[in-house]
N, C-alpha and C positions, 0 to 999 in steps of 0.2 A: 575287516577293520578301516582301511580307506573308503569305504562304503559308509562307512559309519559316522566320522569326522568331516566327511561330502557331507549327509545329511544337517549334522552342527553348525556348519559355516553357509547352506544354503540363506535358513534368517540373516542373518547376519551378510551378505551381500547382498541378499533382495535390501535388509534397511536400510543400504553405503548406498545404492544405485538411487531406492525412492532420498533420500538426503539429498542426492550427486541432481537429480534432475530437480528437485524444489532449488535446489540451492541454484541450479544455469539461469531457474526458471528470473529469479531475484535478481541474481549478474547481472542480469541484461538488463531490465529493471534502471538497476544504479546507473549503465552504460547510457542506454537513454536519455534520463534521467540528467546525468553527468553535462551529453550532448548536449542537450533542452538546453541546460543551464549556462552554457556555454553562447552558443547563438541566441540566447534572447539577454545578457551583459552586451554582447556585439550590437543587435536591436538597440539596447538601451544607450550606447556610449554613440551610435549615430541618429538615433530620432534626439534632436535635443528640447524638443518640447517632451518629449516620455524624460529622456534624464533630468530637467528640472521636474518631475513630480515623479520622483521613485514610487509615494505610499500607491499610484493606479497597479503595479504590477503586486504589491503586499495582497493589496487590497482586493484583484483578481483571483490572485493564489488562495487566500481567503473564500471567497464566494463561489470560488470554484469548486472546494471541497465541501463548501457547506451543503452548497444544490447534490453534490454527489450523491452525498447522504441521501438522499431524496430519492433517488434512482434504480427504476426497476432491475438494472444490471447490478444496480451491486445486493440491493437484495438478495435478490437468485444466487448470486457468488456470492454473502455473507451465508445461506443456508448452504450452501456447498462447503466452501470452506470450515464450518463447524463440525460437518455431517462426513469425514472424508470417506467413512465405512461400507457409506453407500454408493462407490465407488468401485469396488471392490471385483462386487458381479460379474464390470463388465472387464477385469484385468487379473490373469495367468497368473500361479505362482514365480510365473520364470521372468528372468532376471532381466527382459525386451514388459515384463507387465510392470514390473515396479520400479522401471524408467517410467512408463507409457501414463501409472497412477501418480507415481510424482511430480508429471508433467500436469496434471491434471489435476491436481490436486495444488499445485504451485500456481498456477490458472486461474482455478478458482479464487486460490488467496491475494493474488496481486488483485482482481478483478475488485477483491469487498474490500481493497484498503491500497491501493494506487494512490487516489488523491492526497490521502491523509502519509504516506511516505511521504507523497509528492514535496505535500507542504512542513510534513519535519525535514526533506532535504534546503525546502530556500528556509526555514527559519529557525530548526532546529539549530544547524552549524553556529548561527550569532547568541541563541538564547540555551541552556539545556532542560530551564524549566519546563516549553516551548517541546521538548524531544524527549520529558520525562513524560509529560499530560500527553501528547496525542502515539507514544505505546501505551498508556494506561488504559487507552479510549482502545487501540483495536486491542490489546491482547484480551480487553471486554470484551467489545464488540465478540473473538471470534473463541472464547470458550466462557463468559458470562451468563447468568443463566438471565438476565431479557438486552442479551446483546444487541436487537434490533429495537426497542428501547433504549437502551444506549443508544445507535445508529441516528436514532432521531433530534434526542438531546444534543448531540456535538453536530449537527446537518444546523440546527439554532443559532447554536454558539459561536459559531463560524462563522454562518451570516451572517449575524448581527456582528462580529468582532470586524468582520469585510466594511460594513457596513460605519463602525464605528472609525477604522482607518479610511475609510474613502473620504466620510464625509471632516475627519479630522484638521486637516488646513481649515475649514470652516471654520472650526471652529474653536480653536486654538490661535488660529492663521501664522501662516508658513506661508 
């Protein structure tokens, strides 16, 4: 009887281990992003020239996120994130296999979405619509029928947004 219960519990444990490892990757990224944001604020505060031009940081983050949408690493990571079953043959069904599978899948998804998450971190706190739009883009990229095309379209939009933000003071005076 106990053996039957263990067999039933094993998939749950494996799933929980996988999800825990996946969450660990994103938690680590969140911590690094938070600390990086703190450092960036200190740099801006300590640099009067940059403090007088806050749009440069925003334009830089938009441009970084937009450019990364076209990076080969983004493309490879997006494929791996979209198709995690391709990772299964390299991992066993054990708890350790589930953990490494969760880490690998988390890293693949991080590789495909870190720049958009960074942008969400930078813009999303101030604007719920940014958060909604970026979430929709990331979800569609990883699960939609034309995810690669969506990544390219998002890249163009983000690069243009960065250009608008960068040239804003010239256009509207600031």
